[in-house]
Every structure is written in structure tokens, then in C-alpha cells.
C-alpha positions as CSV (number, residue, x, y, z in Angstrom):
1,M,-12.7,-36.6,0.3
2,S,-12.7,-34.4,-2.7
3,L,-14.5,-31.4,-3.9
4,N,-17.3,-32.6,-6.2
5,S,-18.4,-35.0,-3.3
6,L,-19.3,-32.8,-1.0
7,P,-23.1,-32.4,0.2
8,K,-24.4,-29.4,-0.8
9,I,-25.3,-27.3,1.9
10,K,-27.5,-24.0,-0.3
11,K,-30.6,-24.1,1.6
12,H,-31.9,-21.1,-0.3
13,S,-32.2,-20.5,-4.2
14,K,-31.9,-17.4,-6.0
15,K,-35.6,-15.7,-6.1
16,R,-37.2,-15.3,-9.9
17,L,-38.9,-12.4,-10.1
18,G,-41.1,-11.7,-12.8
19,Q,-41.8,-15.3,-14.2
20,G,-45.6,-15.3,-14.4
21,H,-49.0,-16.4,-12.5
22,G,-47.3,-19.5,-10.9
23,S,-44.3,-17.9,-9.7
24,G,-46.5,-16.3,-6.8
25,R,-44.7,-12.9,-7.3
26,V,-46.8,-11.8,-9.9
27,K,-47.6,-8.4,-10.2
28,T,-44.8,-6.0,-8.6
29,A,-42.2,-9.3,-8.8
30,G,-41.9,-8.9,-4.9
31,R,-41.0,-5.1,-5.0
32,G,-44.1,-3.9,-2.7
33,T,-46.4,-1.0,-4.3
34,K,-44.9,1.8,-5.9
35,G,-42.5,4.6,-4.6
36,Q,-39.0,4.9,-5.8
37,K,-38.0,1.4,-5.3
38,A,-40.5,-0.7,-7.3
39,R,-39.5,1.7,-9.9
40,N,-35.8,1.6,-10.6
41,K,-32.2,1.2,-8.9
42,V,-31.7,3.5,-6.0
43,S,-28.0,4.3,-5.7
44,L,-26.4,3.5,-2.4
45,S,-25.3,7.1,-1.6
46,F,-28.9,8.1,-2.1
47,E,-30.3,8.9,1.3
48,G,-34.2,10.0,0.8
49,G,-33.4,13.1,-0.5
50,A,-31.4,14.2,2.3
51,L,-27.5,16.0,2.0
52,P,-25.4,12.9,1.4
53,L,-23.0,12.0,3.4
54,I,-19.9,12.9,1.2
55,K,-21.6,16.8,1.1
56,R,-21.8,16.7,4.1
57,L,-17.9,16.2,4.9
58,P,-16.1,19.3,4.8
59,M,-13.7,20.1,1.8
60,R,-10.0,19.5,2.2
61,R,-8.4,22.5,0.5
62,G,-4.8,23.7,0.4
63,K,-1.2,22.4,0.1
64,G,-1.3,19.3,2.7
65,R,-4.6,17.7,1.1
66,N,-3.1,14.6,-0.1
67,K,-0.5,13.9,2.3
68,N,-1.3,10.6,2.3
69,L,-0.4,9.4,-1.4
70,R,3.1,10.9,-0.9
71,H,5.7,8.0,-0.4
72,G,9.3,9.0,1.1
73,P,11.8,6.3,0.6
74,L,11.4,2.7,1.5
75,I,13.2,2.3,5.1
76,V,16.2,-0.5,5.6
77,N,17.5,-0.7,9.4
78,V,21.4,-1.2,9.5
79,K,20.3,-4.7,11.3
80,Y,19.1,-6.0,8.1
81,L,22.5,-5.5,6.4
82,N,23.7,-8.2,7.9
83,T,22.9,-10.6,5.5
84,L,25.1,-9.5,2.9
85,N,28.7,-10.2,2.5
86,E,31.8,-8.7,3.7
87,N,33.1,-5.6,1.5
88,Q,29.7,-6.0,-0.7
89,V,28.8,-2.5,-2.1
90,V,25.4,-1.6,-0.9
91,D,22.7,-0.4,-3.1
92,V,19.3,-0.4,-4.9
93,E,20.4,-3.7,-7.0
94,S,22.0,-5.7,-4.3
95,L,19.0,-5.1,-1.5
96,I,16.8,-6.1,-4.6
97,K,18.8,-9.6,-5.0
98,K,18.8,-10.4,-1.2
99,G,15.1,-9.9,-1.2
100,I,15.8,-7.0,1.4
101,V,13.8,-4.8,-0.6
102,K,11.0,-5.4,-3.4
103,A,11.9,-4.3,-7.0
104,G,9.3,-2.0,-8.0
105,D,9.4,-0.3,-5.0
106,A,13.1,0.3,-4.4
107,R,13.1,2.1,-7.7
108,E,10.2,4.5,-7.9
109,F,10.7,5.5,-4.2
110,G,14.2,4.8,-3.4
111,V,15.8,3.3,-0.4
112,K,17.6,4.5,3.0
113,I,19.7,3.0,5.4
114,L,18.7,4.1,9.3
115,G,20.8,2.9,12.3
116,D,18.8,0.5,14.0
117,G,20.4,-2.3,15.2
118,E,24.6,-3.8,15.2
119,I,26.2,-4.2,12.0
120,K,29.1,-6.8,12.1
121,Q,31.0,-6.8,8.6
122,A,32.3,-3.9,6.9
123,L,30.5,-2.6,3.5
124,I,30.4,-0.2,1.2
125,I,27.2,1.9,1.5
126,K,26.1,3.9,-2.1
127,L,22.7,4.9,-1.2
128,P,21.0,7.4,1.0
129,I,21.6,6.8,5.1
130,S,21.7,8.7,8.4
131,I,24.4,9.6,10.5
132,S,24.0,7.2,12.9
133,A,24.0,4.3,10.5
134,A,26.9,6.0,8.5
135,K,29.0,6.1,12.3
136,K,27.8,2.5,12.6
137,I,29.3,1.5,9.4
138,E,32.4,3.1,9.7
139,K,32.7,1.7,13.0
140,A,32.4,-1.9,11.8
141,G,35.4,-1.0,9.0
142,G,32.9,-0.5,6.1
143,H,33.0,3.0,4.1
144,V,30.3,5.7,3.1
145,E,30.6,6.7,-0.2
146,R,28.2,9.9,-0.2
147,D,27.5,12.2,-3.0
148,M,28.7,15.8,-1.9
149,S,27.3,17.2,-5.1
150,N,23.9,18.0,-3.9
151,R,25.2,19.1,-0.1
152,I,27.3,21.5,-2.1
153,E,24.4,23.0,-4.4
154,S,22.3,23.5,-1.6
155,V,24.7,25.0,0.5
156,I,25.2,27.6,-2.7
157,K,21.1,28.2,-2.7
């Protein structure tokens, strides 16, 4: 069976409005008589002259109004790093090559490693990492290369 041999199941044809006397919809073309809907299009948000819903809702003001638009770093748990090779350098590019994170999101938002799960092999981490994840990686024989410049600047301020 192919698509072009399927039976037609369409029951009603489209209303053809404004087609003259023989159509059965002559004078008002199926719109009834008078009124706003008979004369022109009415927007979906129109509520018969009442204050529209969008204007009745409170206006969100202040600093946190776009909180849902912000995006933190992508989270990768330690258990997903078991697919990497022994003593491999873990950075954004290696995670993209293994398919653990998507390329566009990882480059835009960054990646952070968290400590959920167990790690079996030693890895070299060059990404932001939680304390618990760092302990698990060092326990497995790997090490974390931390960028201390940011921490020193935050301590000085």
C-alpha cells in the first residue's frame, strides 16, 4: 500500500463564501447580519470591550523579572565521565566529541562538573568543578587544574 492509493476520508469541502446566488450564501456570506464579526476580523485577544486579560495581569517589575531567561552552565555529573579514556584531558571540546554535551549550548553557557555518581578512571579536569566532584576525581587518581586567578581577585576585592 502506498500513500497515493489510500482512500480519501475528507467529509466536507471548504466553505466557498461570496460566490453568488447559487451558492446558498448570498447576501451576508455566512456571517449573519451586522455586528463587528460580520464586518471585519476580530483579534483573538478581543474580549467584547472588557479589559483584556494581558492588561489585567500584574506587571512584573524589578531585578528578577527575567529570571527564567537566564541560563547557568550545563551540568555534567561525574558518572558520565566514565565514557572518557584514562588520563584524558576533560574540557569543553572533549565533552562535545564524546557527545556528552551539545556544541552550541556548551560554548554559549559553559560546562560545570558536579559530583553525582562514581568515577572509575583518572582524568585531568580543566573545567569549573564542584568540591565533591573534585574529591572523587582525585580519589580515582586524576587531578583538577584550577584557575586560581579568579579566586585571588575575589579575595582581594
